[in-house]
Each structure stands twice: as structure tokens, then as C-alpha cells.
C-alpha positions in Angstrom: 85.1 85.4 94.1 87.3 85.3 97.1 90.4 87.6 96.5 93.4 88.7 98.4 95.5 91.6 97.8 99.2 91.1 99.1 100.9 94.5 99.6 97.9 96.7 100.1 100.0 99.2 102.1 101.9 99.9 98.6 101.5 102.0 95.6 99.7 99.9 93.2 98.1 97.4 96.0 96.4 100.2 97.6 94.8 101.4 94.2 93.7 97.7 93.6 92.1 97.5 97.1 90.2 100.8 96.4 89.3 99.3 93.0 88.3 95.9 94.0 86.6 96.8 97.2 83.9 98.5 95.0 83.2 95.7 92.7 80.4 93.2 93.9 82.3 90.2 92.5 85.5 90.8 94.7 86.2 90.4 98.3 89.5 91.7 99.4 91.7 91.0 102.6 94.3 93.6 102.8 97.6 92.3 104.3 100.8 94.4 105.2 103.9 92.7 103.6 105.8 93.5 106.3 104.2 90.6 108.5 105.7 88.1 106.1 109.0 87.6 107.3 108.9 83.6 107.1 107.2 81.4 104.9 105.3 80.1 108.0 103.8 83.5 108.5 102.8 83.8 105.1 101.2 80.3 104.6 99.5 81.1 108.1 97.7 83.8 106.5 96.8 81.9 103.3 95.5 78.9 105.0 93.0 81.3 107.2 91.9 83.3 104.3 91.8 80.5 101.7 91.6 82.6 98.6 90.9 81.6 95.0 92.6 84.6 93.7 95.8 86.1 94.8 97.2 89.4 93.6 100.9 89.8 94.9 101.9 93.4 94.9 104.4 92.7 97.5 108.0 94.1 96.4 110.7 95.8 97.1 111.3 98.4 94.3 114.1 100.5 95.6 117.0 99.5 93.7 119.5 101.2 96.0 118.0 99.3 99.0 117.9 96.0 97.0 121.6 96.5 96.4 122.3 97.0 100.1 120.2 94.1 101.5 120.3 91.5 98.8 118.8 88.9 101.3 115.8 90.7 101.8 115.3 91.6 98.1 115.5 87.7 97.3 113.3 86.9 99.8 110.5 89.3 99.2 111.1 89.7 95.4 112.5 86.2 94.7 110.9 83.6 97.3 107.4 85.0 98.3 106.3 84.6 94.7 107.2 80.8 94.8 105.6 80.1 97.9 102.4 81.8 96.5 102.4 80.0 93.5 102.8 76.7 95.7 100.0 77.5 97.4 97.8 78.1 94.8 98.9 74.7 92.8 97.7 73.2 96.0 94.5 74.8 96.5 93.4 75.3 93.1 93.8 79.1 93.4 95.1 81.4 90.8 98.0 83.8 91.2 98.4 87.3 89.3 102.0 88.4 90.2 103.1 91.9 89.4 106.6 91.9 88.0 108.7 94.9 86.4 110.2 95.8 82.9 113.4 96.0 84.9 113.7 92.2 84.1 114.0 93.2 80.1 116.8 95.7 80.5 118.5 94.9 77.5 119.5 97.3 74.7 116.7 96.6 72.5 113.4 98.2 72.0 109.7 97.0 72.4 110.8 93.5 73.8 108.1 91.0 73.5 107.2 88.4 76.2 108.8 85.3 74.2 112.2 86.9 74.5 114.6 85.9 77.2 114.9 88.3 80.1 118.1 90.1 81.1 118.1 92.1 84.2 120.8 94.0 85.8 121.4 94.7 89.6 120.1 92.6 92.4 116.4 94.5 91.9 116.2 93.3 88.5 117.7 89.7 89.3 115.5 89.2 92.5 112.2 90.0 90.4 113.4 87.5 87.5 113.9 84.9 90.4 110.3 85.6 91.5 109.0 85.1 88.1 111.0 81.8 87.4 109.7 80.6 90.9 106.2 80.9 89.7 106.1 79.2 86.3 105.3 75.8 86.4 103.1 74.0 83.9 100.6 72.9 86.5 100.5 76.4 87.9 97.5 78.8 87.2 99.2 82.2 87.2 99.8 85.3 85.3 103.1 87.3 85.5 102.5 90.9 84.7 105.5 93.1 83.8 104.7 96.6 84.4 105.8 100.3 84.4 103.1 102.6 85.9 102.8 106.2 87.0 100.1 108.2 89.0 100.3 110.0 92.2 101.3 108.0 95.1 99.9 108.3 98.9 103.8 108.0 99.8 104.5 110.8 97.5 107.6 108.8 96.0 106.5 108.1 92.8 108.2 109.5 89.4 105.4 111.7 89.0 105.4 113.0 92.6 108.9 113.8 92.0 108.5 115.9 88.7 105.2 117.8 90.2 106.9 118.6 93.3 110.0 120.3 91.9 107.9 121.8 89.2 105.6 123.1 91.8 108.6 124.5 93.9 110.3 125.9 91.1 113.4 123.7 91.9 115.4 122.5 88.8 115.6 118.6 88.4 117.1 116.3 85.9 115.2 113.8 83.6 117.3 110.9 82.3 117.7 111.4 78.5 119.4 107.9 78.0 116.6 105.9 79.8 113.8 104.7 78.1 110.3 103.0 79.0 106.9 102.7 78.0 104.6 104.1 80.8 101.0 103.4 81.6 98.8 105.2 84.0 98.1 103.3 87.4 94.0 103.8 86.7 94.3 101.8 83.4 96.6 99.3 84.6 94.0 98.3 87.2 91.4 98.0 85.0 93.5 95.9 82.5 94.3 93.7 85.5 90.6 93.1 86.4 89.9 92.6 82.7 92.6 90.0 82.5 91.6 88.2 85.7 88.3 87.7 84.4 89.6 86.3 81.1 91.7 83.9 83.1 94.8 85.1 80.9 97.9 82.8 81.9 101.4 83.1 81.1 103.2 86.3 80.8 102.1 89.6 79.5 103.3 93.3 79.3 100.9 95.8 80.8 102.5 99.0 79.4 101.8 102.0 77.4 102.5 101.9 73.5 104.9 105.0 73.2 108.7 104.3 74.2 109.8 107.8 75.4 112.6 108.8 77.9 112.5 109.9 81.5 113.4 113.4 80.3 110.5 113.5 78.2 108.1 112.2 80.5 109.4 115.2 83.0 109.4 117.5 80.1 105.6 116.7 79.4 104.8 117.2 83.2 106.4 120.6 82.9 104.4 121.7 79.7 101.0 120.5 80.9 102.0 122.6 84.1 102.2 125.6 81.8 105.2 126.9 83.7 107.3 129.6 82.1 110.6 128.5 83.9 112.8 125.9 82.7 112.6 123.1 85.8 113.4 119.9 84.0 116.6 119.8 82.5 118.6 117.0 80.5 120.6 114.7 82.4 122.1 111.2 82.0 122.1 108.1 84.3 125.7 106.9 84.8 125.6 103.3 83.4 128.2 100.3 83.6 130.9 100.7 81.0 130.0 100.0 77.6 126.4 100.9 77.7 124.9 104.3 76.0 121.6 103.9 77.5 119.0 102.1 79.2 115.9 100.6 77.3 112.9 99.1 79.3 110.5 99.5 76.8 108.2 96.6 76.1 105.8 95.4 73.3 102.2 95.3 74.6 100.7 93.7 71.4 99.4 90.5 73.5 97.6 93.0 75.8 96.0 94.9 73.1 94.6 91.6 71.4 92.9 90.6 74.7 91.6 93.9 76.1 88.4 95.3 75.2 89.0 99.0 74.7 91.9 100.7 73.0 94.8 101.7 75.4 94.9 105.5 76.6 97.8 107.7 75.3 100.3 108.3 78.0 99.8 112.2 77.6 96.1 111.8 77.8 95.9 110.0 81.2 99.1 112.4 82.5 96.7 115.4 81.8 93.8 113.5 83.9 96.0 113.2 86.9 97.5 116.7 86.7 93.8 117.8 86.5 93.2 116.0 89.7 96.3 117.7 91.2 94.7 121.2 90.2 91.4 120.4 91.7 93.1 119.2 95.3 96.1 122.2 95.1 96.4 125.9 96.0 99.1 125.7 93.2 98.0 127.4 90.2 98.8 126.2 87.0 97.3 125.7 83.1 96.9 122.6 81.4 97.9 122.8 77.5 
């Protein structure tokens, strides 16, 4: 299997590259998303490598950056996925595209794949444009809506944010009015590999089973650190007029019906990641 991971310099792409390079049934070429500033440069790379399977992890995920540079956001998040899908249709290749729970930003809990996506802001709208550009009856594709956590090599993930503040004993806020269904990046990668092997098609939500707030997530990090100080405080994200909360929780029933092993609890996965922090840090804390 000739597999290509696009966006291998990013958080998920880097993890996928490390995982698949150890797998005998995968050969991975790593490409920096910054090089693809035109359709020609993207197609040139694809035609040189001729992959059978493409994992598209290329994305601009910083919502503030997307608002400031909407053209770039729609190129990277919206147009590149469509070009990849076109290549796959023309070359009998398969596309696995990483999308986001943000495209389902509506005031309902545990949205399923069959519900109509409604995203607010440039980030969500550009990612939704990417999803729409892929979907074609003749295409072999899987669109994965995700929200995952772990330690990023760039130190800029949600988990990194809470760890750094708790370790430095600097107060920070966790949003009580933003809800999501997080999954650890390790589990996400394993499920992506299994779904690729099963040749699953369409749209699927790869998330955890528990709907929690960003505050609950941060507070659990604090609890597992065992600190006696209150570092993570309650805060609220300022939303557009008329909205009381932001619900990004997704239903994962489709996923659970396909994978071979039960999903891990997010608390169990969090404990595993924090144990790794403890092994690789001078900071002393206890796990609970």
C-alpha cells in the first residue's frame, strides 16, 4: 500500500506518520502543507508519488487566523480537499480526509452523521466547504469529523495549555459553556488505521462518548496533577447574541459499530498522557 500523509508537520499528521512508518503495510511520504500554494504544486506532488491512499491532515485550525485571512483558509480547508478528491477519482485512489466537529456547531447534543451540518465562523465554513467538495457518488472517500487531545510537539494543544498553567501554577480559565466529545490522539490514529483497512466510506464521527465542557476537561487535568491549588477557574466564551452555549458534541454510534475494540474513556486516556508527562518531566505530581 502506497500511502501519503499530507500535513505531516502538524499535530495529527506527525502522529500518523510515526504510526504508519512502523506498519509493514504502509509506505509514507511526508509533505509540508506550506508547499502547496497552488493546484499545480499539489498535483505535481501527487503525480510524482502516485499514492493509493491519501490521509489529508492539511488544515488551518486557528479560528482567529482564519477570520483574518479568509482566502487562505478557504484555499487550504476548502479547495485542497476537492483537488485531492478529484485526483483520487481519476486515479482509483482513496482519500481519508480529517474534518472537525466545528461543522456541527448547533445547539443540540450528540449530533449524528445524517444531520445537516451548520458551522459558524470562517474556520467552520471553510472546513464544511472542504467536506462538500469531496462528496461525489463516484469517489472513494472517508470524511472523519474529530476532536482529539494529546501532547503536541508544538506545545499548542488544549492539553498543553492546561498542563503548562497547572505546572507553573498560573491561573487559567476553562469554558463552562463549550461542550465537546474528546478522544485521545492515540485512539484516533488506531481507529483511522482500522477504518482504512475496512475501506469505510462516507462520513464518520471519530470522537469519545462523553459530552464534557472545556472546564471539566481542564479540571480533570488539575485533579490528576494532584495540585492543592485551584488553577483552572470557570469562564465563559463570549458567543453571538442569543446563544447560551456552544455544543460540539457528536454521536459516535456509527464508529462503535465498526471498530473491533471498545472505546477508551477520555479520563483513562488523559491519565495515560499525564503519566507520560511525569516520566519525561522534573515536575513532581501525583495521579489520582
